[in-house]
N, CA, C and O atoms as a GROMACS GRO file, in nm:
protein
  252
    1MET      N    1   0.603  -1.432  -0.658
    1MET     CA    2   0.666  -1.568  -0.638
    1MET      C    3   0.733  -1.622  -0.779
    1MET      O    4   0.852  -1.647  -0.796
    2GLY      N    5   0.626  -1.635  -0.875
    2GLY     CA    6   0.630  -1.686  -1.005
    2GLY      C    7   0.730  -1.623  -1.073
    2GLY      O    8   0.798  -1.690  -1.150
    3PHE      N    9   0.761  -1.465  -1.053
    3PHE     CA   10   0.861  -1.418  -1.116
    3PHE      C   11   1.008  -1.497  -1.087
    3PHE      O   12   1.088  -1.530  -1.175
    4ILE      N   13   1.020  -1.515  -0.971
    4ILE     CA   14   1.182  -1.586  -0.899
    4ILE      C   15   1.202  -1.707  -1.014
    4ILE      O   16   1.305  -1.715  -1.082
    5TYR      N   17   1.084  -1.805  -1.029
    5TYR     CA   18   1.121  -1.923  -1.098
    5TYR      C   19   1.106  -1.917  -1.226
    5TYR      O   20   1.174  -1.996  -1.291
    6ASN      N   21   1.017  -1.828  -1.300
    6ASN     CA   22   0.992  -1.842  -1.445
    6ASN      C   23   1.037  -1.716  -1.515
    6ASN      O   24   1.050  -1.720  -1.637
    7GLN      N   25   1.064  -1.595  -1.443
    7GLN     CA   26   1.047  -1.452  -1.504
    7GLN      C   27   0.938  -1.395  -1.569
    7GLN      O   28   0.944  -1.297  -1.642
    8LYS      N   29   0.816  -1.472  -1.535
    8LYS     CA   30   0.696  -1.445  -1.601
    8LYS      C   31   0.643  -1.301  -1.506
    8LYS      O   32   0.618  -1.302  -1.386
    9GLU      N   33   0.635  -1.179  -1.599
    9GLU     CA   34   0.599  -1.044  -1.522
    9GLU      C   35   0.440  -1.058  -1.472
    9GLU      O   36   0.340  -1.088  -1.537
   10PRO      N   37   0.455  -1.023  -1.330
   10PRO     CA   38   0.327  -1.030  -1.262
   10PRO      C   39   0.259  -0.894  -1.311
   10PRO      O   40   0.313  -0.809  -1.381
   11ASP      N   41   0.116  -0.891  -1.253
   11ASP     CA   42   0.028  -0.778  -1.305
   11ASP      C   43   0.077  -0.659  -1.208
   11ASP      O   44   0.046  -0.653  -1.089
   12LEU      N   45   0.152  -0.571  -1.270
   12LEU     CA   46   0.220  -0.476  -1.210
   12LEU      C   47   0.099  -0.363  -1.167
   12LEU      O   48   0.133  -0.297  -1.069
   13HIS      N   49   0.006  -0.338  -1.205
   13HIS     CA   50  -0.067  -0.233  -1.180
   13HIS      C   51  -0.155  -0.257  -1.052
   13HIS      O   52  -0.185  -0.169  -0.972
   14SER      N   53  -0.189  -0.384  -1.045
   14SER     CA   54  -0.289  -0.449  -0.952
   14SER      C   55  -0.212  -0.470  -0.798
   14SER      O   56  -0.271  -0.462  -0.691
   15MET      N   57  -0.083  -0.494  -0.814
   15MET     CA   58   0.001  -0.558  -0.706
   15MET      C   59   0.100  -0.463  -0.704
   15MET      O   60   0.206  -0.519  -0.673
   16ALA      N   61   0.121  -0.308  -0.727
   16ALA     CA   62   0.236  -0.240  -0.746
   16ALA      C   63   0.341  -0.233  -0.618
   16ALA      O   64   0.463  -0.244  -0.633
   17ASP      N   65   0.281  -0.214  -0.496
   17ASP     CA   66   0.352  -0.196  -0.387
   17ASP      C   67   0.404  -0.353  -0.349
   17ASP      O   68   0.522  -0.371  -0.321
   18ALA      N   69   0.326  -0.444  -0.350
   18ALA     CA   70   0.378  -0.556  -0.307
   18ALA      C   71   0.474  -0.626  -0.420
   18ALA      O   72   0.532  -0.731  -0.395
   19VAL      N   73   0.483  -0.570  -0.527
   19VAL     CA   74   0.596  -0.620  -0.638
   19VAL      C   75   0.720  -0.564  -0.611
   19VAL      O   76   0.822  -0.632  -0.619
   20LEU      N   77   0.722  -0.426  -0.574
   20LEU     CA   78   0.820  -0.334  -0.544
   20LEU      C   79   0.916  -0.386  -0.428
   20LEU      O   80   1.039  -0.392  -0.423
   21ALA      N   81   0.816  -0.422  -0.337
   21ALA     CA   82   0.870  -0.458  -0.200
   21ALA      C   83   0.949  -0.609  -0.210
   21ALA      O   84   1.050  -0.643  -0.148
   22ALA      N   85   0.889  -0.671  -0.286
   22ALA     CA   86   0.946  -0.832  -0.316
   22ALA      C   87   1.063  -0.780  -0.400
   22ALA      O   88   1.174  -0.823  -0.368
   23ALA      N   89   1.058  -0.696  -0.498
   23ALA     CA   90   1.196  -0.675  -0.582
   23ALA      C   91   1.288  -0.635  -0.490
   23ALA      O   92   1.393  -0.699  -0.485
   24ALA      N   93   1.269  -0.523  -0.401
   24ALA     CA   94   1.376  -0.499  -0.327
   24ALA      C   95   1.402  -0.586  -0.238
   24ALA      O   96   1.520  -0.621  -0.237
   25LYS      N   97   1.325  -0.641  -0.151
   25LYS     CA   98   1.367  -0.752  -0.050
   25LYS      C   99   1.475  -0.835  -0.134
   25LYS      O  100   1.594  -0.832  -0.100
   26TYR      N  101   1.436  -0.900  -0.231
   26TYR     CA  102   1.508  -1.007  -0.259
   26TYR      C  103   1.614  -0.971  -0.408
   26TYR      O  104   1.658  -1.055  -0.486
   27ASP      N  105   1.633  -0.841  -0.412
   27ASP     CA  106   1.704  -0.785  -0.502
   27ASP      C  107   1.715  -0.814  -0.644
   27ASP      O  108   1.816  -0.828  -0.712
   28LEU      N  109   1.567  -0.823  -0.681
   28LEU     CA  110   1.552  -0.864  -0.806
   28LEU      C  111   1.538  -0.742  -0.916
   28LEU      O  112   1.430  -0.693  -0.949
   29GLU      N  113   1.656  -0.706  -0.961
   29GLU     CA  114   1.685  -0.569  -1.040
   29GLU      C  115   1.599  -0.586  -1.175
   29GLU      O  116   1.536  -0.493  -1.227
   30SER      N  117   1.603  -0.681  -1.212
   30SER     CA  118   1.510  -0.704  -1.358
   30SER      C  119   1.353  -0.684  -1.324
   30SER      O  120   1.285  -0.619  -1.403
   31LEU      N  121   1.290  -0.742  -1.202
   31LEU     CA  122   1.177  -0.691  -1.193
   31LEU      C  123   1.158  -0.559  -1.124
   31LEU      O  124   1.042  -0.520  -1.111
   32LYS      N  125   1.266  -0.476  -1.075
   32LYS     CA  126   1.258  -0.338  -1.032
   32LYS      C  127   1.237  -0.268  -1.157
   32LYS      O  128   1.150  -0.180  -1.157
   33VAL      N  129   1.320  -0.298  -1.293
   33VAL     CA  130   1.306  -0.250  -1.412
   33VAL      C  131   1.182  -0.238  -1.472
   33VAL      O  132   1.140  -0.136  -1.528
   34MET      N  133   1.102  -0.384  -1.452
   34MET     CA  134   0.976  -0.381  -1.523
   34MET      C  135   0.867  -0.302  -1.461
   34MET      O  136   0.772  -0.258  -1.527
   35TYR      N  137   0.887  -0.281  -1.294
   35TYR     CA  138   0.794  -0.217  -1.233
   35TYR      C  139   0.826  -0.048  -1.301
   35TYR      O  140   0.743   0.018  -1.362
   36GLU      N  141   0.930  -0.017  -1.280
   36GLU     CA  142   0.944   0.127  -1.346
   36GLU      C  143   0.903   0.151  -1.485
   36GLU      O  144   0.844   0.256  -1.508
   37ARG      N  145   0.924   0.074  -1.573
   37ARG     CA  146   0.876   0.068  -1.713
   37ARG      C  147   0.697   0.116  -1.715
   37ARG      O  148   0.641   0.197  -1.788
   38ALA      N  149   0.643   0.032  -1.609
   38ALA     CA  150   0.512  -0.003  -1.587
   38ALA      C  151   0.474   0.156  -1.532
   38ALA      O  152   0.381   0.222  -1.580
   39LEU      N  153   0.544   0.195  -1.446
   39LEU     CA  154   0.502   0.338  -1.403
   39LEU      C  155   0.527   0.448  -1.481
   39LEU      O  156   0.465   0.553  -1.461
   40PHE      N  157   0.604   0.439  -1.562
   40PHE     CA  158   0.624   0.540  -1.667
   40PHE      C  159   0.530   0.540  -1.783
   40PHE      O  160   0.499   0.652  -1.824
   41ARG      N  161   0.478   0.435  -1.844
   41ARG     CA  162   0.378   0.402  -1.934
   41ARG      C  163   0.244   0.485  -1.869
   41ARG      O  164   0.165   0.529  -1.953
   42VAL      N  165   0.215   0.508  -1.740
   42VAL     CA  166   0.081   0.541  -1.719
   42VAL      C  167   0.106   0.653  -1.598
   42VAL      O  168   0.042   0.642  -1.493
   43PRO      N  169   0.197   0.758  -1.617
   43PRO     CA  170   0.197   0.851  -1.544
   43PRO      C  171   0.068   0.923  -1.511
   43PRO      O  172  -0.004   0.927  -1.610
   44SER      N  173   0.019   0.977  -1.410
   44SER     CA  174  -0.090   1.060  -1.362
   44SER      C  175  -0.057   1.136  -1.224
   44SER      O  176   0.021   1.106  -1.132
   45VAL      N  177  -0.153   1.257  -1.243
   45VAL     CA  178  -0.152   1.337  -1.117
   45VAL      C  179  -0.158   1.270  -1.002
   45VAL      O  180  -0.096   1.306  -0.902
   46GLU      N  181  -0.248   1.149  -1.006
   46GLU     CA  182  -0.326   1.076  -0.892
   46GLU      C  183  -0.230   0.986  -0.833
   46GLU      O  184  -0.236   0.964  -0.712
   47ASN      N  185  -0.127   0.922  -0.916
   47ASN     CA  186  -0.053   0.833  -0.849
   47ASN      C  187   0.084   0.877  -0.851
   47ASN      O  188   0.170   0.791  -0.828
   48ALA      N  189   0.131   1.028  -0.879
   48ALA     CA  190   0.265   1.055  -0.879
   48ALA      C  191   0.301   1.078  -0.725
   48ALA      O  192   0.420   1.070  -0.695
   49ALA      N  193   0.222   1.101  -0.640
   49ALA     CA  194   0.267   1.127  -0.498
   49ALA      C  195   0.292   1.015  -0.429
   49ALA      O  196   0.380   1.023  -0.343
   50HIS      N  197   0.218   0.879  -0.451
   50HIS     CA  198   0.232   0.740  -0.437
   50HIS      C  199   0.334   0.695  -0.471
   50HIS      O  200   0.402   0.630  -0.392
   51ASN      N  201   0.377   0.719  -0.610
   51ASN     CA  202   0.500   0.688  -0.662
   51ASN      C  203   0.617   0.720  -0.611
   51ASN      O  204   0.709   0.639  -0.597
   52LEU      N  205   0.624   0.869  -0.572
   52LEU     CA  206   0.732   0.921  -0.520
   52LEU      C  207   0.748   0.861  -0.360
   52LEU      O  208   0.864   0.838  -0.325
   53PHE      N  209   0.664   0.841  -0.282
   53PHE     CA  210   0.657   0.763  -0.173
   53PHE      C  211   0.723   0.619  -0.182
   53PHE      O  212   0.821   0.583  -0.117
   54LEU      N  213   0.666   0.556  -0.257
   54LEU     CA  214   0.744   0.412  -0.302
   54LEU      C  215   0.889   0.421  -0.307
   54LEU      O  216   0.973   0.370  -0.233
   55ALA      N  217   0.904   0.518  -0.438
   55ALA     CA  218   1.037   0.558  -0.481
   55ALA      C  219   1.144   0.585  -0.355
   55ALA      O  220   1.258   0.541  -0.355
   56ASP      N  221   1.097   0.650  -0.268
   56ASP     CA  222   1.176   0.690  -0.125
   56ASP      C  223   1.187   0.593  -0.025
   56ASP      O  224   1.283   0.600   0.051
   57LEU      N  225   1.093   0.494  -0.010
   57LEU     CA  226   1.073   0.398   0.061
   57LEU      C  227   1.170   0.296   0.017
   57LEU      O  228   1.246   0.255   0.105
   58TYR      N  229   1.180   0.250  -0.092
   58TYR     CA  230   1.272   0.149  -0.126
   58TYR      C  231   1.405   0.225  -0.196
   58TYR      O  232   1.475   0.158  -0.273
   59SER      N  233   1.427   0.319  -0.178
   59SER     CA  234   1.546   0.394  -0.224
   59SER      C  235   1.557   0.362  -0.380
   59SER      O  236   1.668   0.321  -0.417
   60GLU      N  237   1.445   0.377  -0.489
   60GLU     CA  238   1.474   0.372  -0.618
   60GLU      C  239   1.493   0.506  -0.652
   60GLU      O  240   1.419   0.601  -0.627
   61GLU      N  241   1.633   0.503  -0.730
   61GLU     CA  242   1.668   0.635  -0.771
   61GLU      C  243   1.604   0.678  -0.920
   61GLU      O  244   1.585   0.794  -0.955
   62GLN      N  245   1.574   0.556  -1.002
   62GLN     CA  246   1.519   0.585  -1.111
   62GLN      C  247   1.374   0.649  -1.104
   62GLN      O  248   1.346   0.727  -1.195
   63LEU      N  249   1.279   0.625  -1.007
   63LEU     CA  250   1.163   0.635  -1.001
   63LEU      C  251   1.191   0.819  -0.970
   63LEU      O  252   1.094   0.894  -0.954
   0.00000   0.00000   0.00000
């Protein structure tokens, strides 16, 4: 919620699923971009399948 009012970046790593869900629900494009950048900073074999699942779930073409 803080992002909507003050554009403060949330802790994307600990709340990734919830952040992407909120960004999709409220059509917050700048939050989606922050999320995508955070994912690309720390790609790993362990989180690749989960990230693809989230990308498909929320129709994120950039992921």
